[in-house]
N, C-alpha and C positions, 0 to 999 in steps of 0.2 A: 207297448208290452213292458213289464216290469223288468226289474234286471232278476237274474237266477241267483241264487245263493250257491255258492261253493260249498258243500259238506266238505267239513275238518279233514284233512289229511290226503283229499282224493285231487287229481290232476286235473285243470280247468285250463282249457284253452281255447282260442276261436279261431275260423276260417273266413276267407271272404270268399262270396258266390262271384266269379265273372260273367260278364255279358253273353258269354259263351255256356252257360250255366254249369260251369267246373268248378273246383275248389284244390288248393294244394291241402295237405293232410302235413299237418305241423309235425315237424321232427319227434317231438317226444313223443307223439301220440304214435307215426310210424314205429319207434323203439318200443314201445309199449305193447303193440298189436304182431311186432316182428313179422311186418311185410317191405317189400321193396317194389321198385318199379315192375309192373306187369301183375302182380297181385290181385287177386281179389277181395274184394269186399261185400259183406253182407249187412242189409238194411233191415233190421227187425222192429215193427210196429209195438209198441209196450204200451202204448198208450194214444190219448188222446194229442198229434201233435208232438209226440215222442218215439225216437227210434232209437233202436240199439245197434252201436257198429261194431260185426266180426271179422274177424280175419277169416276169409273162407280159400286159404292156400295150402291146406292140406290135400295130398292125394288121396283116393277116394280106396285105396288100398292100405291106408294109414288105418284105416278104422274096423279091419277085418278082426273078428273075434272079438268085438265089443257086446255084442247082443249074442247071447245063446238061444238055441232053438230050444224051447220046452218039448215039443216031438217032431218029427217029419212026416209032410205029407205029400202026397203023389200030387203029380200033375192031376188027374184024373179027378182024385178028390176035391182041388182047386177048383175043378171046372165045372161039377157038379154043385159046390157051393154058390159060386158067382151065378151058376144058372137058378138054384133056389131065392136065392136075392133078389136077383132080378124079374124072375116072375111074380114076386107080390107086389 
């Protein structure tokens, strides 16, 4: 496989996979992601053989209010919509 070219001005570093399938995330990357021991990372496939790594260390309550509901729907209405979709 050929060498990847580093886009100008972007941080690029490497890590080695151990025989136990583990890697140590380089300090510069941990700093950029604001992660530490015990934090979670998500690997998102963005193309064939390419993944994006993002920090998943935010508490779910920190995203409260990001999405605003357009209208309130009752549980009965949700159940009816699900039944209509399943019966098709």
